[in-house]
N, C-alpha and C positions, 0 to 999 in steps of 0.2 A: 513487578518482578525486577529486582536489582541484582545484577550479576557482575562480580569481579573475578577474573580468572587469569591464569598464566598461559592458557592455551584454549583453542576452540573445543577440544575434547573435554577439558575440565569445565568450560562454560556449559557444554551440553549436560554434563553430570549435575551441575548446580541447577540447571533448568528442570531436569527430570525430578530431582529431589524435592524442589520447591513445589512442583505440581502435585507430587504424591503427598507431601506433607499438608498441603492446603486442601486436598480432596477436590481439586478442580474438576468440574463436570466433564471436561475433555478426557482427563485421565480415566474417569469411570466409563465414559462412553466408548473409548477405544479398546477397553477391555471387555466390553459387552460381546457375547458370543455372536449374535446375529449381525451386528455392525462390523465386527472383525471379519466375519465370513464375507461380507460385501466388499470390504477393502481388499481382502486377499484375492477375491475374484477379479476385481478391477486390475489389480497388479498382474495377475496371470494373463488376463486378456490383452493387456497393453504393455507387457514386460519389455518388448523390444523398444517401444517409444520411451519408456522410463530409462532404460539402459543407454539409450542414444544421447541423453542429456549430458552436457558438459558441466560437471560438478567438481569444483576444486576439492582437493583432498582434505583441506582443513574443515570444510563444511560436512564432508562425509564423516569426519571424526566427530563433529558436533552431534550429528544424527546418532552415531554409535553411542556417544555419551548419554544422550537422552534415553535411548533404548535400554541401556544397562540399568539406569536408575528407575525406570518405569515398568520394565518388563514387556513393553510394547515392541514387537519385532520391527526391525529397520524397514522392511518392505512396506509396512503400514504407515510409518512416519514418512516414508518417501512419497507414498500416494497423497497423504495429507498436505505435503509441501508443494508438490509439483503437478497436481491433477489439472490445474488451469493451464499448465504448459503443454499438456497432452491434448486437452479438449479445446483450449484457446478461446474460451468464452466464460462469462460469469460475473465479472466485476465491472460495474458501471458507476462512475464517481463524478463528483464536482469539487474542484479545488480552486482557491484563489489566494493571492498574496497581496499585501498592502504595506507601505513603508512609512506611514506617518500615524502616530509619532515614532513608533518603533516597528521593526520588521515583524510581521504577523502573517501566519499561514493558516487558513481555515479549510476544512474538508468534511464532506459527507461521503461515506463509503456505502454504495448501494449494490444490491444483487437481485436475482430473481426472488420473488416473494417467498416461495417455499424454502429457498436456501437461506434467506435472511432469518426466517423463523427458526430454522434448524441451528443457524450460527448463534442466534441470540440465546437459545436454550442450552446448547451443548458446547459451543465454542466461545464461551464468555470472553469478551475482549480483554487482552492483557496489555498494560502499559509497561514497556520494557525500558530498562536502563542497562546497557551492556558495555563493559570495559574489559577488553582482552589485552594482555601485556604486549606492548609494541604496536598497538593499533589505537586509533582515536576512539574516545568514548562517544557513544551515540544513544539516542532515545528514539523510540517509535511506538506506534500503536499497532499491535499485531494479534497473533493467535497463539494459544498454547500449542506446543510441539513445533512451532515454526522456527526455521533457521534463517529465512530470507526476510526481506522487507519490501513493502510497497509504498511506504511513507517514512519520514523521519528526518532528524537533523543531527549534526555532529558537533563536537566541541569547537570547531572553527566556524560555526554558523552556516554551514552548507546544508541546505534542506532539499528534499525531493519528494514528489508525489506522483506515483505511476497510475496510468489509466489504460484499460484495454480499449481498443477501437471497436465501435459498434458496427457489426455486420460488414467487415471489410471485404473488398473484392478478393477473389481467389488469387493467391500469390504462391509461386513455387517456393516452397520452404526449404531452407538449408537444414534438413532434418539431421544430417550427420554432424554430431557434436554441437548442436545449437545450445546457447546459454540461456537458462531461465533468468528472466529479468530480475526476479526477486533476489538472486544471488549476486548479480552484478551491482545492484543498488546497495546491497549490504556491503560489498567490497568498497564501493565509493564512499559510503558513510564512514567506513573504518580507515580510509586512506586519504581522501581528497581534501585539500586545503583551500582551494579556490575554484571558481567556475570553469576556468580554462582547463584545469586538471580533470574536472568532471566531463567536459566535452571530449577531451582526448581519450578518456576511458570508455566513452560510449560510441565513438565514431567507427571503431573497427570491430565491434562485437555483433555477431549474428544472433539475434534474439529468437526465441521460440514462437512468438506471436507478435502481430502488429500492435504497437503501443505508442502512447504519447505521455510525456512526463514533464511536469512543471518543476523546473530547477530554480533554486533561489540562493543567492549569496547575501545573507542577511547583513553582514558587516559592511559590505560595499553597496548595498541596496540596488542590486541588479538581479535580473532573472531572465530566463529563456524557456521556451517550450521545445523539447526534443521529440521529434517524430521519427518513427522507425518502422520499416517493414524489412523482412529478410532481403539483404542486398541493396538497400537504399535508406537514406535518412536525411533529415534537414533540421535546422534550428531556426526558431522564430524569436528574436531578441525582444526585450522589453521596449515598448514605445510610449508608455504612459506610467503613471505612478502605481499601477497595479497590473497584475497579469491573472487571467482566469483560464481554466482548462476543464473540458468535460470529456467527451469520448468520440470526437471526430477530428480529423486532420484540418489544420487551418492554413498551412503554407501552400503556395501555389504548386510547388513541385510534388507535394504529397497528397493534395486534395483529390487527385484522380484515383487514389486507392480507397477512398471512402465511397460507399454506395449512397444512393439518394435516400436510403432509409435512415439517415442520421438526423432527421427533422427534429425529433424530441431532444436530441443532444444540443442542437442549435438553439432550441427554445430555452433550455436551461442556461446555456452560455449567455444568451441575451438577457435573461432575468438577472444574472449576476452583474452583467455589464451595466444594466439600468440602475441597479442598486448602488454601484460604486462610482458611476460616472459623475465627475464634477466634485467628488468629495475631497477635502483637503485633510481630513482627520478620520481615523477609524480605530476605535478601541475594541477590546474583546467582547463587550456587551453588544456593540453594534455589529460586529462580525457574526455573533451567534444569531442575531436577528436575520442576517442574510441567509445563514444556513437553514433557518426555519421557513424560508419562503415556500408557499404552496399556491402561488398565483394561478397555476394551471391544474390544480387538483392533485390528489394523492395517487392517481392511477399509475400502475407500473407498466402498462402495455407499451411495448417498444423501447423500454428502458427508463421510463419516468420522465414526464414533461416538466415537473417541478424540481427544484433543488432538493426539497424534502419530499419523499414519496414513500409508498408502502414497503419499499425495499431498503430503506435507510436503516442500517443496523449499527453504524458508527457515526458519530458526529463530534468533531474535536477541533481545537485551535492550538497552534504552536506559537509560543513567544520565545524563539531560540536564544536571543541575546540575554533574556532574563532566566533562561533554562526552566521554563514553565510549560506544562501541558494542561489545557483546560478541556475536559471531556464530559459529555453527557452520560449520566449513569442510568439512562432510561432502560427499563426492562420490558417495554412494549413498543412495537413498531408503530410509527417511525420514532427512533430514540431521540431525534433532535427536538421532538415535541413532547415526549413522555417523561423525560428525566431532567434533573437539575444539573447544570454545568458546574462541575467541581474542579478545583485547581490543585495540581500536583506540582509543587515547587522543588525541583531536584537540587537547586542551589543550596537549599537548607537541609535536605534529607539524604544527600549522597555525597 
């Protein structure tokens, strides 16, 4: 989905019009009476939590634009966008970057098995290219009706990949006006030109859930992991030619917020580290091999022990400096094993 617009509201209208014209399964699913009733019920039950979220007006405008062109009420689009911010669980991922010969970021997005099946069938992944006047152009792999991002890169080679923390310790949440991470990351991709800008934009924002994010400056070949809980955060800078991230805190100051139940996350991180350790070169084919790793089996229990598991419903590689997205088109879980990796070259087609 390639969008050029003068405003976020107009971008939302383009988004909605393209979904409708394509007959995207999400467009049909959200208009289904039974599913619509479920979404409306969720919104009514948790309306106070949804209303307490701090959402910039430009993104509210974008939601309104999507709603106008699809006929889907804004409350349902709000639930689709921010349900993870209310329930604070559901996305478990593995990401790594590598800087030789060129900057490369590879990711598997995982979730609960039942939700992965639902997402694959009705939330068919969309590769977005979005350019709003006055903002930086950015690309990301996301979902139909989505206004935020959990991954992506912008025209200045700044990339990010967000992860929820597995089973964090109970933390007093700043529920009043907390910011959905997906919107702050969207704002970063639209505005940030270097890693220092990214850090400054993250350091003062109270997020809705404990999260860690792999940050990459592709032009300068530097990266860091940002770890955050409401009221506290830390950065872990790059100390080797690559950086990997799963779903548990790694810095000393933040590790106390992770429960002991992050064993499976540590197993995935170690698998990536073993695959990358000592390598002087990594191309897209080799990166996809790392994403296909099933050394601990496909079982999903506890979040998936292997980089590829039964909950893997997205598998892709970014080459930001070449402006290329390489993504598995698998239609069966796990998609990293069931589909062909196809290349989308935005430098030629946008």
